[in-house]
Each structure stands twice: as C-alpha cells, then as structure tokens.
KOLMINU-281808 format. One record per residue: x, y, z of N, C-alpha, C in turn. Coordinates in steps of 0.001 Angstrom, whole numbers, always signed. Example, Ala and Ser with C-alpha at 12.3 -4.5 7.8 and 13.67 -1.06 7.14 Angstrom:
2
SITE     nc1     nc2     nc3    cac1    cac2    cac3     cc1     cc2     cc3
SITE  +13190   -5690   +7800  +12300   -4500   +7800  +13200   -3300   +7800
SITE  +12850   -2250   +7080  +13670   -1060   +7140  +12900     +30   +7870
END
This chain:
285
SITE     nc1     nc2     nc3    cac1    cac2    cac3     cc1     cc2     cc3
SITE  +18282  +16938  +10247  +17326  +15987  +10649  +17780  +14555  +10793
SITE  +17548  +13783  +11644  +18284  +12538  +11563  +17047  +11284  +11208
SITE  +15914  +11694  +11353  +14790  +10843  +10773  +14524   +9884  +12113
SITE  +15097   +9971  +13037  +14825   +8810  +14284  +13523   +9393  +15048
SITE  +12643   +8232  +15199  +11475   +8577  +16065  +11760   +8974  +17387
SITE  +11156   +9871  +17999  +11445  +10333  +19491  +10109  +10083  +20220
SITE  +10010  +10123  +21457   +8897  +10269  +22347   +9018  +11242  +23283
SITE   +7779  +11901  +23410   +7739  +13085  +24384   +6574  +12967  +25220
SITE   +6703  +13098  +26387   +5639  +13012  +27577   +4704  +14219  +27581
SITE   +4991  +15031  +26669   +4101  +16424  +26955   +2605  +16596  +26112
SITE   +2575  +15715  +25120   +1359  +15822  +24368    +351  +14443  +24479
SITE    -889  +14671  +23877   -1682  +13459  +23923    -992  +12668  +22858
SITE   -1423  +11369  +23123    -905  +10358  +22296   -1266  +10608  +20710
SITE    -298  +10366  +19850    -423  +10738  +18461    +818  +10771  +17573
SITE    +902  +11193  +16499   +2019  +11077  +15840   +2177  +12386  +15050
SITE   +3322  +13197  +15014   +3646  +14025  +13958   +4718  +13834  +13136
SITE   +4482  +13798  +11735   +5582  +13606  +10852   +5892  +14909  +10153
SITE   +7183  +15240  +10237   +7791  +16323   +9608   +8757  +16079   +8245
SITE   +8467  +16477   +7188   +9431  +16354   +6046   +9898  +15120   +5991
SITE   +9044  +13972   +5881   +9713  +12640   +5790   +9980  +12453   +4359
SITE  +11247  +11766   +4199  +11617  +11313   +2798  +12186   +9979   +3053
SITE  +12008   +9290   +1986  +12570   +7774   +2033  +12794   +7379    +586
SITE  +13917   +6678    +191  +14137   +6224   -1031  +14951   +4886    -859
SITE  +14357   +3818   -1830  +15149   +2721   -1927  +16261   +2905   -3018
SITE  +17584   +2861   -2327  +18770   +3134   -3260  +18620   +4760   -3623
SITE  +18486   +4774   -4991  +18441   +6267   -5626  +16947   +6524   -6052
SITE  +15971   +5592   -5780  +14596   +5886   -6147  +13782   +6359   -5083
SITE  +13544   +7594   -5155  +12752   +8382   -4191  +11199   +7654   -3994
SITE  +10816   +7311   -2822   +9461   +6834   -2678   +8579   +7715   -1913
SITE   +9191   +8292    -824   +8397   +9300     -80   +9035  +10668    -226
SITE   +8117  +11664    -322   +8759  +13004    -782   +8103  +14198     +92
SITE   +9097  +14405   +1172   +8531  +15493   +2141   +7025  +15410   +2614
SITE   +6788  +14150   +3354   +5543  +13997   +3746   +5581  +14510   +5332
SITE   +4438  +15488   +5587   +4292  +16076   +6775   +2672  +16077   +7145
SITE   +2617  +15515   +8182   +1216  +15482   +8688   +1017  +15137  +10238
SITE     +12  +15438  +10972    -135  +15214  +12165   -1440  +14294  +12358
SITE   -1256  +13425  +13411   -2453  +12427  +13660   -2592  +12665  +15308
SITE   -4136  +12841  +15633   -4236  +12967  +16988   -4886  +11731  +17530
SITE   -4967  +11750  +18858   -5406  +10766  +19750   -7026  +10589  +19204
SITE   -7335   +9310  +19113   -8773   +9090  +18630   -9133   +9407  +17249
SITE   -8221   +9726  +16416   -8396  +10035  +15163   -8222   +8664  +14184
SITE   -9284   +8299  +13325   -9147   +7376  +12328   -8617   +7814  +10859
SITE   -7466   +7685  +10545   -7011   +8042   +9130   -6903   +7148   +8275
SITE   -7530   +7515   +7047   -7354   +6559   +5935   -6207   +7050   +4934
SITE   -5252   +5896   +4535   -4210   +6303   +3904   -4551   +5688   +2473
SITE   -4716   +6488   +1550   -5212   +5899    +170   -4395   +6403   -1008
SITE   -4239   +5787   -1978   -3686   +5967   -3344   -3294   +4902   -4268
SITE   -2694   +5183   -5397   -2589   +4066   -6194   -1600   +3026   -5741
SITE   -1444   +2066   -6380    -362   +1044   -6107    +954   +1772   -6376
SITE   +1891   +1662   -5314   +3283   +1998   -5562   +3464   +3603   -5267
SITE   +2182   +4092   -4533   +2444   +5401   -4338   +3144   +5899   -2748
SITE   +3537   +4622   -2161   +4198   +4962    -911   +3417   +4582    +297
SITE   +2200   +4044    +173   +1558   +3851   +1349   +2016   +2871   +2531
SITE   +2497   +1813   +1970   +2870    +755   +2940   +4388   +1242   +3462
SITE   +5114   +1804   +2533   +6381   +2452   +2833   +6279   +3371   +3992
SITE   +5256   +4215   +4042   +5084   +4842   +5232   +4828   +4578   +6426
SITE   +4021   +3324   +6347   +3901   +2532   +7570   +5145   +1983   +8132
SITE   +5833   +1531   +7283   +7301    +858   +7659   +8047   +1985   +8286
SITE   +8023   +3125   +7954   +8895   +4152   +8354   +8413   +4547   +9792
SITE   +7056   +4509  +10067   +6564   +4605  +11402   +7085   +3709  +12328
SITE   +7136   +2237  +11791   +7352   +1220  +12763   +8823   +1222  +13025
SITE   +9615   +1690  +12188  +11040   +1739  +12499  +11639    +440  +11579
SITE  +10873    -197  +10751  +11121   -1276   +9851  +12282    -604   +8821
SITE  +11817    +677   +8387  +12735   +1383   +7456  +13270   +2746   +7971
SITE  +14295   +3068   +7761  +14818   +4472   +8294  +14740   +5446   +7197
SITE  +14118   +6541   +7725  +13891   +7670   +6689  +15309   +8399   +6346
SITE  +15268   +8906   +5117  +16669   +9500   +4654  +16725  +10960   +5212
SITE  +15347  +11349   +5310  +15237  +12818   +6073  +13949  +12820   +6648
SITE  +13839  +13775   +7574  +12737  +14191   +8148  +12645  +13483   +9624
SITE  +11637  +13856  +10363  +11641  +13394  +11705  +10052  +12711  +12025
SITE   +9992  +11957  +12921   +8570  +11350  +13356   +8793  +11224  +14891
SITE   +7568  +12200  +15341   +7536  +12264  +16831   +6253  +11740  +17281
SITE   +6554  +10601  +18112   +5286  +10098  +18934   +5137  +10873  +20147
SITE   +3920  +11213  +20512   +3670  +11959  +21570   +2863  +10836  +22754
SITE   +3140  +11055  +23872   +2463  +10218  +24975   +1674  +10861  +25871
SITE    +965  +10308  +26444     -52  +10920  +27597    +812  +11368  +28910
SITE     +44  +12125  +29568    +673  +12759  +30844   +1208  +11810  +31688
SITE   +2331  +11915  +32399   +3003  +11124  +33326   +3982   +9916  +32769
SITE   +4063  +10216  +31237   +5242   +9151  +30639   +6492   +9946  +31147
SITE   +7607   +9052  +31127   +8992   +9551  +31332   +9350  +10804  +30218
SITE  +10439  +11177  +30424  +10839  +12372  +29619  +11094  +11928  +28312
SITE  +11500  +12732  +27404  +11914  +12615  +25980  +12959  +11301  +25800
SITE  +12722  +10532  +24660  +13541   +9413  +24458  +14122   +9840  +22958
SITE  +15524   +9584  +22840  +16016   +9951  +21667  +15467   +9005  +20819
SITE  +15158   +7776  +21034  +14901   +6687  +20150  +14193   +5651  +20853
SITE  +13083   +4994  +20187  +12315   +4094  +20965  +13246   +2768  +20948
SITE  +13360   +1886  +22066  +13852    +525  +22096  +12648    -290  +21246
SITE  +13157   -1443  +20855  +12217   -2296  +20002  +10947   -2648  +20933
SITE  +11294   -2898  +22208  +10189   -3363  +23250   +9312   -2163  +23432
SITE   +9809   -1005  +23345   +8889    +327  +23681   +8043    +515  +22452
SITE   +8607    +438  +21346   +7773    +627  +20151   +6709    -574  +20079
SITE   +7152   -1765  +20407   +6107   -2690  +20184   +4887   -2475  +21434
SITE   +5296   -1942  +22464   +4261   -1571  +23394   +3120    -395  +23026
SITE   +3719    +345  +22051   +3014   +1618  +21657   +2442   +1551  +20252
SITE   +2743    +688  +19440   +2483    +636  +18141   +2081    -878  +17762
SITE    +797   -1055  +17390    +402   -2347  +16992    +128   -2404  +15466
SITE    +479   -3400  +14768    +561   -3614  +13267     -26   -4735  +12823
SITE    -869   -4530  +11900   -1371   -5613  +10996    -919   -5666   +9632
SITE     +81   -6402   +9116    +487   -6374   +7812    -387   -6850   +6705
SITE     -23   -6562   +5437    -855   -7152   +4335   -1016   -8594   +4439
SITE    +236   -9258   +4484    +257  -10696   +4578    +581  -11241   +5980
SITE     -97  -12162   +6612    +133  -12751   +7916   +1672  -13192   +7999
SITE   +2230  -13754   +7120   +3467  -14137   +7109   +3869  -15438   +8342
SITE   +2696  -16208   +8597   +2838  -17132   +9521   +3444  -18736   +8830
SITE   +4546  -18883   +9192   +5054  -20148   +8814   +5272  -21291   +9671
SITE   +4812  -21021  +10773   +4904  -22332  +11946   +3706  -22751  +12372
SITE   +3709  -23902  +12980   +2365  -24508  +13339   +2189  -24138  +14733
SITE   +1174  -23355  +15049    +704  -23026  +16397    -900  -22708  +16459
SITE   -1351  -22830  +17586   -2871  -22595  +17674   -3178  -21332  +17493
SITE   -4472  -20958  +17307   -5140  -19648  +17069   -4805  -18882  +18434
SITE   -5076  -19591  +19436   -4930  -18835  +20883   -3540  -18482  +20969
SITE   -2607  -19449  +20765   -1151  -18982  +20934    -720  -17789  +19843
SITE   -1215  -17859  +18897   -1013  -16824  +17925   -1453  -15242  +18371
SITE   -2611  -15404  +19044   -2985  -14270  +19539   -2446  -13851  +20707
SITE   -2248  -14711  +21546   -1342  -14505  +22809    +120  -13948  +22483
SITE    +705  -14092  +21336   +1925  -13450  +21101   +2020  -12125  +21211
SITE    +716  -11251  +21066    +502   -9727  +21083    +820   -9360  +22543
SITE    +772  -10192  +23548   +1149   -9823  +24798   +2740   -9705  +25241
SITE   +3511  -10307  +24303   +4955  -10538  +24368   +5633   -9128  +24868
SITE   +5293   -7984  +24148   +6011   -6736  +24524   +5595   -6417  +25886
SITE   +4584   -6984  +26821   +4129   -6471  +27999   +4745   -7416  +29045
SITE   +5348   -8535  +28692   +5796   -9389  +29580   +6845   -8678  +30808
SITE   +6381   -8848  +31954   +7539   -8087  +32998   +8667   -9309  +33255
SITE   +8234  -10557  +33235   +9481  -11545  +33331   +9175  -12805  +32326
SITE  +10004  -12630  +31466   +9765  -13658  +30278   +9952  -15056  +30820
SITE  +10677  -15295  +32151  +10839  -16682  +32725   +9529  -17101  +33180
SITE   +8904  -16064  +33785   +7437  -16281  +34404   +6471  -16612  +33342
SITE   +6633  -16186  +32201   +5556  -16386  +31264   +4562  -15554  +31033
SITE   +3340  -15880  +30628   +2163  -15062  +30422   +1398  -14996  +31826
SITE    +712  -13984  +32113     +91  -13903  +33424   -1488  -14267  +33227
SITE   -2046  -14612  +34081   -3685  -14988  +34183   -4367  -13687  +33297
SITE   -3999  -12498  +33399   -4701  -11430  +32910   -4304  -11234  +31403
SITE   -3110  -11619  +30970   -2755  -11904  +29635   -3765  -12833  +28895
SITE   -3914  -13954  +29540   -4716  -15070  +29099   -6339  -14719  +28973
SITE   -6665  -14010  +29986   -7983  -13479  +29940   -8141  -12356  +28890
SITE   -7312  -11591  +28588   -7509  -10719  +27663   -7570  -11417  +26130
SITE   -6725  -12549  +26256   -6741  -13226  +24719   -8078  -13901  +24533
SITE   -8805  -14427  +25501  -10008  -14999  +25429  -11199  -13949  +25143
SITE  -10932  -12809  +25746  -12034  -11731  +25357  -11945  -11294  +24095
SITE  -10649  -11162  +23399  -10525  -10692  +22057  -11061  -11843  +21249
SITE  -10759  -13154  +21550  -11352  -14275  +20585  -12811  -14113  +20578
SITE  -13442  -13740  +21816  -14960  -13702  +21763  -15345  -12370  +20857
SITE  -14768  -11404  +21104  -15173  -10262  +20237  -15039  -10632  +18835
SITE  -13964  -11373  +18414  -13975  -11664  +16979  -14762  -12814  +16471
SITE  -15475  -13367  +17466  -16107  -14640  +17271  -15440  -15816  +16666
SITE  -14180  -16023  +17363  -13265  -17111  +17009  -13011  -17979  +18218
SITE  -13903  -18011  +19000  -13896  -18976  +20339  -13785  -20399  +19915
SITE  -14488  -20691  +18776  -14606  -22190  +18556  -13332  -22537  +17684
SITE  -12451  -21418  +17201  -11271  -21894  +16430   -9944  -21821  +17456
SITE  -10136  -21540  +18756   -9065  -21116  +19479   -7957  -22251  +19526
SITE   -8388  -23452  +19487   -7466  -24618  +19465   -7064  -25056  +18070
SITE   -7489  -24537  +17100   -7323  -24933  +15639   -5774  -24408  +15375
SITE   -5168  -25396  +14491   -3660  -24995  +13869   -4064  -23809  +13021
SITE   -3087  -22860  +13008   -3394  -21754  +12310   -3130  -22169  +10931
SITE   -2378  -23063  +10390   -2203  -23499   +9283   -3284  -24374   +8592
SITE   -4354  -24504   +9356   -5668  -24989   +8925   -6568  -23803   +8496
SITE   -6493  -22647   +8879   -7369  -21744   +8621   -7198  -21231   +7005
SITE   -8503  -20538   +6806   -8584  -19902   +5366   -7746  -18547   +5530
SITE   -7634  -17914   +4521   -6754  -16800   +4478   -7615  -15745   +5174
SITE   -8847  -15647   +5236   -9596  -14551   +6018   -9611  -14774   +7514
SITE   -9645  -16199   +7859   -9694  -16505   +9193   -8166  -16304   +9902
SITE   -7168  -16476   +9134   -5907  -16239   +9559   -5700  -14792   +9692
SITE   -6234  -14081   +8887   -6102  -12395   +9065   -6825  -11988  +10162
SITE   -7849  -12566  +10407   -8648  -12264  +11773   -7956  -12635  +12980
SITE   -7091  -13555  +12963   -6293  -14129  +14159   -5167  -13160  +14198
SITE   -4613  -12728  +13223   -3510  -11618  +13135   -4074  -10331  +13821
SITE   -5233   -9979  +13345   -5938   -8612  +13820   -6080   -9005  +15490
SITE   -6409  -10045  +16005   -6568  -10453  +17253   -5252  -10251  +17994
SITE   -4240  -10724  +17569   -2928  -10545  +18092   -2453   -9077  +18172
SITE   -3009   -8205  +17286   -2871   -6852  +17147   -3543   -6056  +18447
SITE   -4814   -6524  +18510   -5638   -6046  +19462   -5172   -6356  +20991
SITE   -4680   -7404  +21359   -4167   -7831  +22545   -2931   -6971  +22871
SITE   -2175   -6528  +21773   -1122   -5748  +22064   -1223   -4389  +22830
SITE   -2443   -3932  +22719   -2856   -2647  +23427   -2079   -1631  +23069
SITE   -1792   -1285  +21804    -819    -241  +21340   -1802    +996  +21424
SITE   -1148   +2151  +21752   -1957   +3577  +21570   -2348   +3785  +20031
SITE   -1252   +3204  +19288   -1275   +3592  +17681   -1723   +2208  +16876
SITE   -2516   +2187  +16060   -2941    +817  +15625   -2635   +1210  +13925
SITE   -1704    +514  +13450   -1557    +784  +12085   -1916    -589  +11006
SITE   -2793    -264  +10203   -3366   -1612   +9437   -2917   -1359   +7918
SITE   -2182   -2261   +7465   -1674   -2294   +6187   -2541   -3095   +5219
SITE   -3736   -2493   +4618   -4541   -3390   +3987   -5224   -4610   +4756
SITE   -5413   -4317   +5903   -5697   -5409   +6954   -7195   -6060   +6689
SITE   -7908   -5458   +5986   -9123   -6119   +5529   -9234   -6895   +4162
SITE   -8127   -6735   +3382   -8197   -7309   +1920   -8670   -8445   +1944
SITE   -8263   -9512   +2767   -8573  -10835   +2715   -9858  -11162   +3149
SITE  -10708  -10356   +3657  -12002  -10666   +4473  -13134  -10465   +3497
SITE  -14096  -11262   +3652  -15516  -11002   +3148  -16019   -9716   +3611
SITE  -17158   -9302   +2994  -17974   -8043   +3321  -18166   -8158   +4858
SITE  -18859   -9027   +5255  -19303   -9146   +6648  -18352   -8917   +7631
SITE  -17045   -9635   +7326  -16051   -9437   +8473  -15252   -8338   +8141
SITE  -15193   -7717   +7027  -14601   -6407   +6757  -15416   -5213   +7591
SITE  -16615   -5254   +7424  -17280   -4195   +8427  -17252   -4544   +9812
SITE  -17136   -5813  +10215  -16887   -6097  +11666  -15747   -5444  +12037
SITE  -14495   -5759  +11205  -13374   -5093  +11652  -13198   -3481  +11707
SITE  -13927   -3016  +10857  -13762   -1639  +10757  -14641    -895  +11889
SITE  -15900   -1683  +12082  -16539   -1074  +13267  -15672   -1155  +14540
SITE  -14972   -2214  +14733  -14239   -2316  +15876  -13215   -1343  +16060
SITE  -12451   -1101  +14878  -11573    -149  +14805  -12036   +1335  +15216
SITE  -13248   +1578  +14563  -13957   +2863  +14926  -14293   +3055  +16258
SITE  -14743   +1832  +16993  -14933   +1944  +18533  -13798   +2195  +19149
SITE  -12505   +1504  +18669  -11307   +1714  +19466  -10805   +3294  +19393
SITE  -11125   +4039  +18272  -10771   +5325  +18153  -11724   +6324  +19103
SITE  -12957   +6043  +18892  -13965   +6643  +19725  -13981   +6452  +21190
SITE  -13871   +5272  +21660  -13955   +4870  +23172  -12695   +4712  +23779
SITE  -11727   +4377  +23110  -10520   +4214  +23762   -9417   +5270  +23374
SITE   -9755   +6163  +22526   -8840   +7258  +21892   -7626   +6786  +21243
SITE   -7578   +5513  +20641   -6620   +4853  +19865   -6549   +5750  +18548
SITE   -5388   +5825  +18178   -4804   +6461  +16796   -4956   +5231  +15924
SITE   -5713   +5337  +14865   -5773   +4478  +13969   -5338   +4910  +12398
SITE   -4352   +4169  +11703   -3839   +4405  +10318   -4078   +3424   +9508
SITE   -4999   +3389   +8594   -5233   +2347   +7814   -5042   +2595   +6387
SITE   -4208   +1719   +5833   -3846   +1773   +4407   -5038   +1081   +3700
SITE   -5764   +1601   +2759   -6937   +1131   +2285   -6990   +1482    +750
SITE   -7756    +432    -117   -7818    +681   -1509   -9220   +1018   -1724
SITE  -10185    +617    -772  -11787    +863    -961  -12083   +2214    -611
SITE  -12284   +3086   -1544  -12571   +4560   -1238  -13854   +4472    -509
SITE  -14774   +3817    -681  -16068   +3815     -24  -15957   +3446   +1265
SITE  -15181   +2452   +1668  -14801   +2066   +3069  -14110   +3189   +3905
SITE  -13233   +3874   +3170  -12651   +4891   +3668  -13599   +6082   +4102
SITE  -14547   +6319   +3227  -15327   +7422   +3255  -16360   +7002   +4404
SITE  -16730   +5882   +4814  -17720   +5631   +5642  -16901   +5582   +7212
SITE  -15894   +5221   +7338  -15268   +4967   +8678  -13951   +5963   +8995
SITE  -13447   +6771   +8046  -12462   +7523   +8364  -12690   +8927   +8833
SITE  -12166   +9462   +9836  -12376  +11133  +10069  -11523  +11901   +8888
SITE  -10565  +11259   +8627   -9849  +11919   +7461   -9114  +10988   +6562
SITE   -8880  +11632   +5355   -8092  +10915   +4250   -7047  +11601   +3828
SITE   -5994  +10666   +3701   -4699  +11207   +3063   -4558  +10526   +1721
SITE   -4432  +11377    +687   -4277  +10746    -650   -2783  +10816   -1280
SITE   -2086   +9736   -1467    -738   +9874   -1857    -723   +9630   -3521
SITE    +119  +10042   -4039    +530   +9809   -5304   +1995  +10135   -5763
SITE   +2674   +9057   -6402   +4138   +9343   -6642   +5010   +9677   -5326
SITE   +4508   +9409   -4230   +5241   +9540   -2989   +5063  +10860   -2490
SITE   +4104  +11679   -3022   +3877  +12938   -2515   +2403  +13085   -1850
SITE   +2244  +13697    -813   +1009  +13780     -57    +255  +15016   -1049
SITE    -784  +14581   -1814   -1561  +15422   -2618   -2568  +16074   -2024
SITE   -3333  +15402   -1293   -4593  +15815    -539   -4772  +15205    +725
SITE   -5341  +15918   +1710   -5715  +15487   +2860   -7028  +16261   +3372
SITE   -7961  +15508   +4082   -9120  +16385   +4589  -10163  +15417   +4791
SITE  -11337  +15815   +5243  -12376  +14882   +5530  -13028  +14299   +4257
SITE  -13681  +13252   +4307  -13930  +12474   +3161  -14756  +13439   +1986
SITE  -15811  +14094   +2387  -16555  +14858   +1564  -15748  +15848    +664
SITE  -14805  +16387   +1406  -13889  +17226    +548  -12840  +16677    -231
SITE  -12470  +15419    +113  -11312  +14609    -600  -11828  +13908   -1819
SITE  -13007  +13230   -1484  -13627  +12205   -2522  -14502  +12990   -3407
SITE  -14048  +13630   -4325  -14667  +14445   -5433  -14410  +13628   -6671
SITE  -15357  +14031   -7721  -15092  +13441   -8972  -13673  +13741   -9788
SITE  -13386  +15014   -9475  -12171  +15576  -10070  -10989  +15004   -9333
SITE  -10819  +14917   -8108   -9655  +14334   -7402   -9713  +12904   -7634
SITE  -10671  +12217   -7705  -10612  +10807   -7798  -10065  +10474   -9365
SITE  -10391  +11267  -10251  -10017  +11323  -11548   -8286  +11506  -11646
SITE   -7944  +12497  -11046   -6673  +12950  -10990   -5612  +11984  -10463
SITE   -6094  +11479   -9164   -5191  +10563   -8437   -5264   +8975   -9142
SITE   -6469   +8665   -9519   -6458   +7146  -10025   -6608   +7151  -11497
SITE   -6760   +8104  -12114   -7062   +7996  -13607   -8183   +7494  -14218
SITE   -9211   +7443  -13320  -10448   +6801  -13795  -11788   +7957  -13525
SITE  -12754   +7801  -14468  -13949   +8647  -14271  -14761   +7911  -13151
SITE  -15479   +8753  -12405  -16410   +8184  -11345  -17415   +9212  -10922
SITE  -18579   +8653  -10539  -19475   +9415  -10023  -19536   +9526   -8572
SITE  -19487  +10445   -7930  -19338  +10682   -6479  -20884  +11267   -5984
SITE  -21596  +10264   -5086  -22778  +10781   -4655  -22579  +11017   -3075
SITE  -23576  +11509   -2475  -23730  +11732   -1016  -24655  +11005    -496
SITE  -24468  +10320    +762  -25779   +9450   +1142  -26202  +10076   +2321
SITE  -27284   +9431   +3075  -28190  +10205   +3801  -27420  +10722   +5184
SITE  -26155  +10200   +5332  -25366  +10593   +6769  -24267  +11720   +6196
SITE  -24313  +12035   +4916  -23411  +13074   +4393  -22185  +12511   +4108
SITE  -21816  +11339   +3899  -20759  +10599   +3494  -20798  +10416   +1898
SITE  -19646  +10602   +1323  -19565  +10347    -171  -19400   +8993    -388
SITE  -20034   +8313   -1740  -19627   +7060   -2174  -19571   +7230   -3519
SITE  -18338   +6450   -4006  -17820   +6562   -5450  -18289   +5349   -6100
SITE  -18696   +5613   -7415  -19185   +4592   -8335  -18247   +4938   -9588
SITE  -17398   +3756   -9828  -16514   +4180  -10990  -17246   +3853  -12326
SITE  -17009   +4555  -13354  -17879   +4446  -14802  -17025   +3468  -15474
SITE  -17821   +2629  -16281  -17207   +1902  -17280  -16490   +2720  -18359
SITE  -15467   +1995  -18860  -14653   +2726  -19862  -15633   +2581  -21212
SITE  -15658   +3798  -21840  -16358   +3663  -23031  -15645   +2747  -24276
SITE  -16329   +2273  -25079  -15540   +1606  -26271  -14841   +2485  -27038
SITE  -13508   +1860  -27195  -12526   +2750  -27773  -11581   +3666  -26957
SITE  -12001   +3543  -25584  -11192   +4239  -24694  -10381   +3259  -23828
SITE   -9128   +3566  -23382   -8198   +2626  -22691   -7806   +3316  -21398
SITE   -7486   +2601  -20404   -6830   +2989  -19263   -5500   +3516  -19374
SITE   -4939   +4546  -18874   -3797   +5131  -19252   -2792   +4205  -18562
SITE   -1816   +3702  -19613    -833   +2845  -19245   -1202   +1293  -19345
SITE   -2331    +873  -19855   -2759    -472  -20034   -2988    -496  -21701
SITE   -2385   -1528  -22164   -2404   -1789  -23707   -3611   -2807  -23911
END
C-alpha cells in the first residue's frame, strides 16, 4: 500500500481509511487506523493531547504522507473514473478545512477572506470571481451574522471573530467533506453552539461528511452521530455517544474520574469529579 488518496466514482461521498500509519521520523503517531465515514455523517474525533487527532486530519488533507495504509475518497454517481491521486485543486474542491489557528498574516477585508474559499472553483483565474461567487459569500456572511463586519480588516478582529470568518471561508468552498480541527475552541458558548448547529444542518440537509476534532466531550455527545476515541495513536473505541462516553471509558482514555448522566434526549453528558485531597493526576507533580 502506498498511502496515496484515490477517488472513486462508484460510491456515495465519504471516506474509507485502511490501515493508516504515520510517523514523525522514527516516532509513530498513527498506528493502523481503519474506519469508514459515510455521507451525511457527523463524526467526532476525540482523545488526549498528542493522541494523533490533528495528524489524522493532515493525512486526509494530504499535508502529510502516510507511511502505510490507504485513504479512499468516494464520489457521487456521474463523477469521472478513479484517480490515482488528487490534484491540489481537486482536493480543495472536495475537502474544506478549518485549522486550529487561522494563520492569517496579511491585511484584507473579512469579505475578501471568505471569498478566498471560492478559489478552487474558479474556471478562469484571469476573469476572477463570478457574481455567483460573490452572492454566495454575502449569504454566508449573513448566516454567520457577520454582515456588519464584511469591510473590516481581519487584523482588527478578535480571535473568535477571525475564527468565524475562517469558518465562512470553509463554507463557501462547498466541499463534500468538512474537516474541523478544534474549530470552535476560540469561540464563546453562543457562537460555538451556532457553528455546531450549522454543521449539523450541513450533514442532515446537504449530506456533508463532517469530521470534527474536539476536546469537549459534551459538545461531541450532543452533535455527533459517532465518536472515535484515540489514545497513543491507536483507535481505542468508536461508536454512538451513549456507548462510548461511559465512566469507565472516560477514565481509561483521559485518566480522570467522571460521572456520566443521560439527558432527556438520550444523550450522555460528562461531569468530571474534583480530585480528592492527597490524590494527583497521573503525570502531574
């Protein structure tokens, strides 16, 4: 296996990962990860810091090359035959990504930042953006309640406002697969819920495949169809939230004791317990 992503026109949009391995030099980070993601599925990728969550997304995106395994991207009927490897433009049309850090270093308006999400769809770079491209940007700004910020310089935004603009750029990209790497970590509770609701609708109404790296177990429990738990680069558990977020599994993966309750909708919520006097967290002095 050569680890190269391929595209097949025979299956609904989604991802199949087979025996994925990745190492930084001689240090293994991902160890034989295998899983499938279907169209319209919202998957939460959880685990302790350093467990390989962000590295997994970077392998999907092609930013990193697997040392072994295979990543298969499936397309809708009518797509061309199998491709041995995505071009950068093809990958950008099909996968939209929101990183942990926006990484914006230049001065431009919020509108222009969001408009950059249309770059992979330009038919003629000399002609520039179409009226439809610009209409789509205005619609996304409205959905994100950022219309009054459209002409502001992104360098003047707060961290949370900038992250929302980057999410807007992701939305206008119209990828079949949306990858979120702690995309809501800089947002307050109100805007976090707003973005998670938006992604849930994308999955339900547009059959987008959503893969979200999260640290908030309760957020994952409320919005995700399935949760994957990584630890030490290995896929330890995967399944629906009530099956995965149990007191025993939370303690095994995170090393903390927690009470797990079930709400009126059948969704679990996790209440970490305070450490008793005389007790210490593993690895903390």
